[in-house]
PyMOL Python script that loads the backbone (N, CA, C, O; Angstrom):
from pymol import cmd

cmd.read_pdbstr("""\
ATOM      1  N   MET A   1       0.823  -1.185   0.000  1.00  0.00           N
ATOM      2  CA  MET A   1       0.000   0.000   0.000  1.00  0.00           C
ATOM      3  C   MET A   1       0.871   1.253   0.000  1.00  0.00           C
ATOM      4  O   MET A   1       0.558   2.238  -0.669  1.00  0.00           O
ATOM      5  N   ALA A   2       1.969   1.205   0.759  1.00  0.00           N
ATOM      6  CA  ALA A   2       2.861   2.363   0.813  1.00  0.00           C
ATOM      7  C   ALA A   2       3.516   2.601  -0.542  1.00  0.00           C
ATOM      8  O   ALA A   2       3.760   3.743  -0.932  1.00  0.00           O
ATOM      9  N   LEU A   3       3.794   1.530  -1.245  1.00  0.00           N
ATOM     10  CA  LEU A   3       4.390   1.677  -2.580  1.00  0.00           C
ATOM     11  C   LEU A   3       3.428   2.352  -3.546  1.00  0.00           C
ATOM     12  O   LEU A   3       3.835   3.176  -4.366  1.00  0.00           O
ATOM     13  N   LEU A   4       2.153   2.000  -3.447  1.00  0.00           N
ATOM     14  CA  LEU A   4       1.143   2.626  -4.304  1.00  0.00           C
ATOM     15  C   LEU A   4       1.009   4.112  -3.991  1.00  0.00           C
ATOM     16  O   LEU A   4       0.901   4.929  -4.905  1.00  0.00           O
ATOM     17  N   ILE A   5       1.015   4.465  -2.718  1.00  0.00           N
ATOM     18  CA  ILE A   5       0.926   5.872  -2.329  1.00  0.00           C
ATOM     19  C   ILE A   5       2.151   6.635  -2.808  1.00  0.00           C
ATOM     20  O   ILE A   5       2.031   7.756  -3.304  1.00  0.00           O
ATOM     21  N   ALA A   6       3.324   6.038  -2.664  1.00  0.00           N
ATOM     22  CA  ALA A   6       4.539   6.698  -3.136  1.00  0.00           C
ATOM     23  C   ALA A   6       4.498   6.894  -4.650  1.00  0.00           C
ATOM     24  O   ALA A   6       4.924   7.933  -5.155  1.00  0.00           O
ATOM     25  N   PHE A   7       3.988   5.900  -5.370  1.00  0.00           N
ATOM     26  CA  PHE A   7       3.890   6.028  -6.824  1.00  0.00           C
ATOM     27  C   PHE A   7       2.906   7.127  -7.221  1.00  0.00           C
ATOM     28  O   PHE A   7       3.163   7.893  -8.149  1.00  0.00           O
ATOM     29  N   LEU A   8       1.785   7.198  -6.516  1.00  0.00           N
ATOM     30  CA  LEU A   8       0.809   8.249  -6.813  1.00  0.00           C
ATOM     31  C   LEU A   8       1.359   9.634  -6.502  1.00  0.00           C
ATOM     32  O   LEU A   8       1.108  10.587  -7.239  1.00  0.00           O
ATOM     33  N   LEU A   9       2.104   9.742  -5.418  1.00  0.00           N
ATOM     34  CA  LEU A   9       2.741  11.029  -5.106  1.00  0.00           C
ATOM     35  C   LEU A   9       3.766  11.398  -6.170  1.00  0.00           C
ATOM     36  O   LEU A   9       3.878  12.562  -6.555  1.00  0.00           O
ATOM     37  N   TRP A  10       4.514  10.404  -6.645  1.00  0.00           N
ATOM     38  CA  TRP A  10       5.486  10.685  -7.701  1.00  0.00           C
ATOM     39  C   TRP A  10       4.792  11.108  -8.988  1.00  0.00           C
ATOM     40  O   TRP A  10       5.271  11.999  -9.690  1.00  0.00           O
ATOM     41  N   CYS A  11       3.659  10.469  -9.302  1.00  0.00           N
ATOM     42  CA  CYS A  11       2.903  10.869 -10.501  1.00  0.00           C
ATOM     43  C   CYS A  11       2.394  12.301 -10.368  1.00  0.00           C
ATOM     44  O   CYS A  11       2.407  13.059 -11.337  1.00  0.00           O
ATOM     45  N   GLY A  12       1.951  12.669  -9.183  1.00  0.00           N
ATOM     46  CA  GLY A  12       1.537  14.046  -8.954  1.00  0.00           C
ATOM     47  C   GLY A  12       2.684  15.018  -9.115  1.00  0.00           C
ATOM     48  O   GLY A  12       2.519  16.100  -9.678  1.00  0.00           O
ATOM     49  N   LEU A  13       3.856  14.627  -8.616  1.00  0.00           N
ATOM     50  CA  LEU A  13       5.040  15.468  -8.791  1.00  0.00           C
ATOM     51  C   LEU A  13       5.429  15.543 -10.263  1.00  0.00           C
ATOM     52  O   LEU A  13       5.899  16.582 -10.728  1.00  0.00           O
ATOM     53  N   LEU A  14       5.240  14.461 -10.990  1.00  0.00           N
ATOM     54  CA  LEU A  14       5.542  14.460 -12.426  1.00  0.00           C
ATOM     55  C   LEU A  14       4.648  15.449 -13.177  1.00  0.00           C
ATOM     56  O   LEU A  14       5.093  16.114 -14.112  1.00  0.00           O
ATOM     57  N   VAL A  15       3.409  15.537 -12.765  1.00  0.00           N
ATOM     58  CA  VAL A  15       2.492  16.476 -13.412  1.00  0.00           C
ATOM     59  C   VAL A  15       2.850  17.911 -13.041  1.00  0.00           C
ATOM     60  O   VAL A  15       2.819  18.800 -13.892  1.00  0.00           O
ATOM     61  N   LEU A  16       3.191  18.139 -11.767  1.00  0.00           N
ATOM     62  CA  LEU A  16       3.447  19.501 -11.310  1.00  0.00           C
ATOM     63  C   LEU A  16       4.817  20.024 -11.724  1.00  0.00           C
ATOM     64  O   LEU A  16       4.946  21.164 -12.170  1.00  0.00           O
ATOM     65  N   CYS A  17       5.825  19.192 -11.574  1.00  0.00           N
ATOM     66  CA  CYS A  17       7.191  19.651 -11.855  1.00  0.00           C
ATOM     67  C   CYS A  17       7.994  18.448 -12.365  1.00  0.00           C
ATOM     68  O   CYS A  17       8.616  17.739 -11.575  1.00  0.00           O
ATOM     69  N   TRP A  18       7.980  18.221 -13.666  1.00  0.00           N
ATOM     70  CA  TRP A  18       8.593  17.010 -14.201  1.00  0.00           C
ATOM     71  C   TRP A  18      10.117  16.950 -14.039  1.00  0.00           C
ATOM     72  O   TRP A  18      10.643  15.847 -13.893  1.00  0.00           O
ATOM     73  N   PRO A  19      10.868  18.080 -14.056  1.00  0.00           N
ATOM     74  CA  PRO A  19      12.312  17.913 -13.835  1.00  0.00           C
ATOM     75  C   PRO A  19      12.642  17.410 -12.424  1.00  0.00           C
ATOM     76  O   PRO A  19      13.562  16.613 -12.239  1.00  0.00           O
ATOM     77  N   LEU A  20      11.884  17.882 -11.444  1.00  0.00           N
ATOM     78  CA  LEU A  20      12.099  17.410 -10.080  1.00  0.00           C
ATOM     79  C   LEU A  20      11.714  15.942  -9.944  1.00  0.00           C
ATOM     80  O   LEU A  20      12.382  15.191  -9.233  1.00  0.00           O
ATOM     81  N   ALA A  21      10.650  15.526 -10.613  1.00  0.00           N
ATOM     82  CA  ALA A  21      10.239  14.126 -10.563  1.00  0.00           C
ATOM     83  C   ALA A  21      11.292  13.216 -11.200  1.00  0.00           C
ATOM     84  O   ALA A  21      11.557  12.124 -10.697  1.00  0.00           O
ATOM     85  N   LEU A  22      11.881  13.659 -12.290  1.00  0.00           N
ATOM     86  CA  LEU A  22      12.943  12.860 -12.910  1.00  0.00           C
ATOM     87  C   LEU A  22      14.189  12.804 -12.031  1.00  0.00           C
ATOM     88  O   LEU A  22      14.863  11.776 -11.971  1.00  0.00           O
ATOM     89  N   LEU A  23      14.493  13.903 -11.354  1.00  0.00           N
ATOM     90  CA  LEU A  23      15.624  13.916 -10.423  1.00  0.00           C
ATOM     91  C   LEU A  23      15.388  12.944  -9.271  1.00  0.00           C
ATOM     92  O   LEU A  23      16.296  12.223  -8.856  1.00  0.00           O
ATOM     93  N   VAL A  24      14.159  12.936  -8.761  1.00  0.00           N
ATOM     94  CA  VAL A  24      13.818  11.989  -7.692  1.00  0.00           C
ATOM     95  C   VAL A  24      13.938  10.555  -8.198  1.00  0.00           C
ATOM     96  O   VAL A  24      14.446   9.689  -7.486  1.00  0.00           O
ATOM     97  N   ALA A  25      13.476  10.296  -9.421  1.00  0.00           N
ATOM     98  CA  ALA A  25      13.539   8.943  -9.970  1.00  0.00           C
ATOM     99  C   ALA A  25      14.974   8.477 -10.160  1.00  0.00           C
ATOM    100  O   ALA A  25      15.248   7.280 -10.076  1.00  0.00           O
ATOM    101  N   VAL A  26      15.889   9.396 -10.415  1.00  0.00           N
ATOM    102  CA  VAL A  26      17.295   9.036 -10.600  1.00  0.00           C
ATOM    103  C   VAL A  26      18.010   8.894  -9.253  1.00  0.00           C
ATOM    104  O   VAL A  26      18.816   7.981  -9.074  1.00  0.00           O
ATOM    105  N   LEU A  27      17.723   9.784  -8.314  1.00  0.00           N
ATOM    106  CA  LEU A  27      18.456   9.792  -7.053  1.00  0.00           C
ATOM    107  C   LEU A  27      17.945   8.781  -6.027  1.00  0.00           C
ATOM    108  O   LEU A  27      18.694   8.387  -5.133  1.00  0.00           O
ATOM    109  N   LEU A  28      16.700   8.357  -6.137  1.00  0.00           N
ATOM    110  CA  LEU A  28      16.159   7.428  -5.145  1.00  0.00           C
ATOM    111  C   LEU A  28      16.914   6.096  -5.086  1.00  0.00           C
ATOM    112  O   LEU A  28      17.201   5.635  -3.981  1.00  0.00           O
ATOM    113  N   PRO A  29      17.251   5.454  -6.207  1.00  0.00           N
ATOM    114  CA  PRO A  29      18.048   4.214  -6.099  1.00  0.00           C
ATOM    115  C   PRO A  29      19.444   4.446  -5.515  1.00  0.00           C
ATOM    116  O   PRO A  29      19.979   3.589  -4.813  1.00  0.00           O
ATOM    117  N   VAL A  30      20.026   5.601  -5.808  1.00  0.00           N
ATOM    118  CA  VAL A  30      21.350   5.910  -5.260  1.00  0.00           C
ATOM    119  C   VAL A  30      21.267   6.057  -3.747  1.00  0.00           C
ATOM    120  O   VAL A  30      22.112   5.534  -3.021  1.00  0.00           O
ATOM    121  N   LEU A  31      20.247   6.771  -3.273  1.00  0.00           N
ATOM    122  CA  LEU A  31      20.072   6.931  -1.824  1.00  0.00           C
ATOM    123  C   LEU A  31      19.771   5.595  -1.153  1.00  0.00           C
ATOM    124  O   LEU A  31      20.216   5.344  -0.033  1.00  0.00           O
ATOM    125  N   TRP A  32      19.012   4.734  -1.843  1.00  0.00           N
ATOM    126  CA  TRP A  32      18.721   3.417  -1.283  1.00  0.00           C
ATOM    127  C   TRP A  32      20.006   2.598  -1.133  1.00  0.00           C
ATOM    128  O   TRP A  32      20.194   1.909  -0.130  1.00  0.00           O
ATOM    129  N   LEU A  33      20.890   2.675  -2.136  1.00  0.00           N
ATOM    130  CA  LEU A  33      22.159   1.943  -2.052  1.00  0.00           C
ATOM    131  C   LEU A  33      23.055   2.488  -0.946  1.00  0.00           C
ATOM    132  O   LEU A  33      23.778   1.727  -0.304  1.00  0.00           O
ATOM    133  N   ILE A  34      23.015   3.791  -0.721  1.00  0.00           N
ATOM    134  CA  ILE A  34      23.814   4.376   0.358  1.00  0.00           C
ATOM    135  C   ILE A  34      23.268   3.941   1.721  1.00  0.00           C
ATOM    136  O   ILE A  34      24.045   3.684   2.641  1.00  0.00           O
ATOM    137  N   ALA A  35      21.941   3.857   1.858  1.00  0.00           N
ATOM    138  CA  ALA A  35      21.328   3.509   3.136  1.00  0.00           C
ATOM    139  C   ALA A  35      21.376   2.010   3.439  1.00  0.00           C
ATOM    140  O   ALA A  35      21.198   1.616   4.592  1.00  0.00           O
ATOM    141  N   LEU A  36      21.609   1.184   2.447  1.00  0.00           N
ATOM    142  CA  LEU A  36      21.566  -0.267   2.631  1.00  0.00           C
ATOM    143  C   LEU A  36      22.549  -0.791   3.689  1.00  0.00           C
ATOM    144  O   LEU A  36      22.147  -1.616   4.509  1.00  0.00           O
ATOM    145  N   PRO A  37      23.812  -0.355   3.711  1.00  0.00           N
ATOM    146  CA  PRO A  37      24.700  -0.870   4.765  1.00  0.00           C
ATOM    147  C   PRO A  37      24.244  -0.501   6.173  1.00  0.00           C
ATOM    148  O   PRO A  37      24.444  -1.275   7.109  1.00  0.00           O
ATOM    149  N   PHE A  38      23.632   0.676   6.336  1.00  0.00           N
ATOM    150  CA  PHE A  38      23.148   1.067   7.654  1.00  0.00           C
ATOM    151  C   PHE A  38      21.960   0.225   8.085  1.00  0.00           C
ATOM    152  O   PHE A  38      21.821  -0.099   9.264  1.00  0.00           O
ATOM    153  N   ARG A  39      21.100  -0.131   7.135  1.00  0.00           N
ATOM    154  CA  ARG A  39      19.979  -1.015   7.457  1.00  0.00           C
ATOM    155  C   ARG A  39      20.479  -2.401   7.831  1.00  0.00           C
ATOM    156  O   ARG A  39      19.970  -3.010   8.772  1.00  0.00           O
ATOM    157  N   LEU A  40      21.472  -2.906   7.104  1.00  0.00           N
ATOM    158  CA  LEU A  40      22.032  -4.221   7.433  1.00  0.00           C
ATOM    159  C   LEU A  40      22.707  -4.209   8.795  1.00  0.00           C
ATOM    160  O   LEU A  40      22.603  -5.176   9.550  1.00  0.00           O
ATOM    161  N   ALA A  41      23.398  -3.120   9.115  1.00  0.00           N
ATOM    162  CA  ALA A  41      24.026  -3.007  10.437  1.00  0.00           C
ATOM    163  C   ALA A  41      22.957  -2.989  11.526  1.00  0.00           C
ATOM    164  O   ALA A  41      23.152  -3.584  12.586  1.00  0.00           O
ATOM    165  N   GLY A  42      21.840  -2.321  11.286  1.00  0.00           N
ATOM    166  CA  GLY A  42      20.754  -2.305  12.257  1.00  0.00           C
ATOM    167  C   GLY A  42      20.164  -3.686  12.483  1.00  0.00           C
ATOM    168  O   GLY A  42      19.827  -4.048  13.610  1.00  0.00           O
ATOM    169  N   ILE A  43      20.040  -4.454  11.412  1.00  0.00           N
ATOM    170  CA  ILE A  43      19.525  -5.817  11.549  1.00  0.00           C
ATOM    171  C   ILE A  43      20.489  -6.674  12.362  1.00  0.00           C
ATOM    172  O   ILE A  43      20.065  -7.444  13.223  1.00  0.00           O
ATOM    173  N   VAL A  44      21.784  -6.540  12.089  1.00  0.00           N
ATOM    174  CA  VAL A  44      22.792  -7.328  12.808  1.00  0.00           C
ATOM    175  C   VAL A  44      22.819  -6.949  14.287  1.00  0.00           C
ATOM    176  O   VAL A  44      22.901  -7.824  15.149  1.00  0.00           O
ATOM    177  N   ILE A  45      22.751  -5.661  14.583  1.00  0.00           N
ATOM    178  CA  ILE A  45      22.768  -5.223  15.980  1.00  0.00           C
ATOM    179  C   ILE A  45      21.515  -5.692  16.704  1.00  0.00           C
ATOM    180  O   ILE A  45      21.588  -6.137  17.849  1.00  0.00           O
ATOM    181  N   GLY A  46      20.365  -5.594  16.044  1.00  0.00           N
ATOM    182  CA  GLY A  46      19.128  -6.085  16.657  1.00  0.00           C
ATOM    183  C   GLY A  46      19.173  -7.583  16.926  1.00  0.00           C
ATOM    184  O   GLY A  46      18.707  -8.044  17.967  1.00  0.00           O
ATOM    185  N   ALA A  47      19.731  -8.337  15.994  1.00  0.00           N
ATOM    186  CA  ALA A  47      19.838  -9.784  16.187  1.00  0.00           C
ATOM    187  C   ALA A  47      20.802 -10.131  17.311  1.00  0.00           C
ATOM    188  O   ALA A  47      20.559 -11.066  18.074  1.00  0.00           O
ATOM    189  N   SER A  48      21.895  -9.383  17.418  1.00  0.00           N
ATOM    190  CA  SER A  48      22.844  -9.666  18.506  1.00  0.00           C
ATOM    191  C   SER A  48      22.236  -9.333  19.865  1.00  0.00           C
ATOM    192  O   SER A  48      22.487 -10.046  20.836  1.00  0.00           O
ATOM    193  N   PHE A  49      21.436  -8.257  19.958  1.00  0.00           N
ATOM    194  CA  PHE A  49      20.753  -7.961  21.222  1.00  0.00           C
ATOM    195  C   PHE A  49      19.731  -9.041  21.553  1.00  0.00           C
ATOM    196  O   PHE A  49      19.569  -9.397  22.720  1.00  0.00           O
ATOM    197  N   ALA A  50      19.039  -9.569  20.542  1.00  0.00           N
ATOM    198  CA  ALA A  50      18.087 -10.648  20.780  1.00  0.00           C
ATOM    199  C   ALA A  50      18.795 -11.902  21.274  1.00  0.00           C
ATOM    200  O   ALA A  50      18.279 -12.608  22.140  1.00  0.00           O
ATOM    201  N   LEU A  51      19.974 -12.180  20.728  1.00  0.00           N
ATOM    202  CA  LEU A  51      20.743 -13.344  21.183  1.00  0.00           C
ATOM    203  C   LEU A  51      21.196 -13.166  22.624  1.00  0.00           C
ATOM    204  O   LEU A  51      21.098 -14.099  23.421  1.00  0.00           O
ATOM    205  N   ILE A  52      21.687 -11.992  22.966  1.00  0.00           N
ATOM    206  CA  ILE A  52      22.121 -11.735  24.345  1.00  0.00           C
ATOM    207  C   ILE A  52      20.946 -11.846  25.298  1.00  0.00           C
ATOM    208  O   ILE A  52      21.078 -12.409  26.385  1.00  0.00           O
ATOM    209  N   ARG A  53      19.781 -11.307  24.897  1.00  0.00           N
ATOM    210  CA  ARG A  53      18.597 -11.387  25.744  1.00  0.00           C
ATOM    211  C   ARG A  53      18.182 -12.850  25.938  1.00  0.00           C
ATOM    212  O   ARG A  53      17.827 -13.255  27.045  1.00  0.00           O
ATOM    213  N   ALA A  54      18.226 -13.633  24.869  1.00  0.00           N
ATOM    214  CA  ALA A  54      17.853 -15.047  24.977  1.00  0.00           C
ATOM    215  C   ALA A  54      18.813 -15.794  25.895  1.00  0.00           C
ATOM    216  O   ALA A  54      18.391 -16.650  26.672  1.00  0.00           O
ATOM    217  N   LEU A  55      20.095 -15.476  25.811  1.00  0.00           N
ATOM    218  CA  LEU A  55      21.068 -16.137  26.688  1.00  0.00           C
ATOM    219  C   LEU A  55      20.886 -15.734  28.148  1.00  0.00           C
ATOM    220  O   LEU A  55      21.058 -16.556  29.048  1.00  0.00           O
ATOM    221  N   LEU A  56      20.540 -14.476  28.383  1.00  0.00           N
ATOM    222  CA  LEU A  56      20.348 -14.026  29.761  1.00  0.00           C
ATOM    223  C   LEU A  56      19.086 -14.600  30.384  1.00  0.00           C
ATOM    224  O   LEU A  56      19.060 -14.857  31.588  1.00  0.00           O
ATOM    225  N   PHE A  57      18.042 -14.808  29.596  1.00  0.00           N
ATOM    226  CA  PHE A  57      16.791 -15.334  30.125  1.00  0.00           C
ATOM    227  C   PHE A  57      16.710 -16.855  30.078  1.00  0.00           C
ATOM    228  O   PHE A  57      15.720 -17.432  30.528  1.00  0.00           O
ATOM    229  N   LEU A  58      17.730 -17.509  29.542  1.00  0.00           N
ATOM    230  CA  LEU A  58      17.700 -18.968  29.442  1.00  0.00           C
ATOM    231  C   LEU A  58      17.573 -19.658  30.797  1.00  0.00           C
ATOM    232  O   LEU A  58      16.769 -20.583  30.913  1.00  0.00           O
ATOM    233  N   PRO A  59      18.331 -19.257  31.844  1.00  0.00           N
ATOM    234  CA  PRO A  59      18.160 -19.945  33.138  1.00  0.00           C
ATOM    235  C   PRO A  59      16.730 -19.817  33.697  1.00  0.00           C
ATOM    236  O   PRO A  59      16.197 -20.771  34.264  1.00  0.00           O
ATOM    237  N   ALA A  60      16.128 -18.663  33.537  1.00  0.00           N
ATOM    238  CA  ALA A  60      14.766 -18.488  34.042  1.00  0.00           C
ATOM    239  C   ALA A  60      13.780 -19.357  33.261  1.00  0.00           C
ATOM    240  O   ALA A  60      12.845 -19.916  33.834  1.00  0.00           O
ATOM    241  N   ARG A  61      13.994 -19.462  31.974  1.00  0.00           N
ATOM    242  CA  ARG A  61      13.097 -20.301  31.174  1.00  0.00           C
ATOM    243  C   ARG A  61      13.259 -21.775  31.541  1.00  0.00           C
ATOM    244  O   ARG A  61      12.284 -22.527  31.570  1.00  0.00           O
ATOM    245  N   LEU A  62      14.496 -22.179  31.820  1.00  0.00           N
ATOM    246  CA  LEU A  62      14.729 -23.582  32.189  1.00  0.00           C
ATOM    247  C   LEU A  62      14.133 -23.902  33.559  1.00  0.00           C
ATOM    248  O   LEU A  62      13.719 -25.035  33.805  1.00  0.00           O
ATOM    249  N   LEU A  63      14.088 -22.911  34.448  1.00  0.00           N
ATOM    250  CA  LEU A  63      13.548 -23.124  35.776  1.00  0.00           C
ATOM    251  C   LEU A  63      12.035 -22.918  35.833  1.00  0.00           C
ATOM    252  O   LEU A  63      11.437 -23.036  36.903  1.00  0.00           O
ATOM    253  N   GLY A  64      11.423 -22.617  34.717  1.00  0.00           N
ATOM    254  CA  GLY A  64       9.961 -22.529  34.668  1.00  0.00           C
ATOM    255  C   GLY A  64       9.415 -21.131  34.854  1.00  0.00           C
ATOM    256  O   GLY A  64       8.262 -20.973  35.256  1.00  0.00           O
ATOM    257  N   GLY A  65      10.199 -20.124  34.577  1.00  0.00           N
ATOM    258  CA  GLY A  65       9.695 -18.761  34.687  1.00  0.00           C
ATOM    259  C   GLY A  65       8.731 -18.442  33.570  1.00  0.00           C
ATOM    260  O   GLY A  65       8.609 -19.187  32.598  1.00  0.00           O
ATOM    261  N   ARG A  66       8.040 -17.311  33.724  1.00  0.00           N
ATOM    262  CA  ARG A  66       7.104 -16.895  32.685  1.00  0.00           C
ATOM    263  C   ARG A  66       7.847 -16.524  31.419  1.00  0.00           C
ATOM    264  O   ARG A  66       8.948 -15.976  31.474  1.00  0.00           O
ATOM    265  N   ALA A  67       7.248 -16.823  30.279  1.00  0.00           N
ATOM    266  CA  ALA A  67       7.842 -16.435  29.012  1.00  0.00           C
ATOM    267  C   ALA A  67       7.610 -14.941  28.813  1.00  0.00           C
ATOM    268  O   ALA A  67       6.488 -14.458  28.972  1.00  0.00           O
ATOM    269  N   GLY A  68       8.677 -14.202  28.463  1.00  0.00           N
ATOM    270  CA  GLY A  68       8.520 -12.749  28.329  1.00  0.00           C
ATOM    271  C   GLY A  68       8.925 -12.345  27.024  1.00  0.00           C
ATOM    272  O   GLY A  68       8.873 -11.159  26.701  1.00  0.00           O
TER     273      GLY A  68
END
""", "prot")
cmd.dss("prot")
cmd.show_as("cartoon", "prot")
cmd.util.cbc("prot")
cmd.orient("prot")
């Protein structure tokens, strides 16, 4: 749904100011490629925190504590 809204907004920008819309169409993949390593780093950091949390709560889970 968000992709459809973004496409409709881009079409509106194309009607209002086509040079800006073409600039957005060219620069958006470049910005996505620049942001990709930061997104991957965020996924790795989130996964490592989940692993640490699972290791810290393992004794409580083994002893019958509530699942949290």
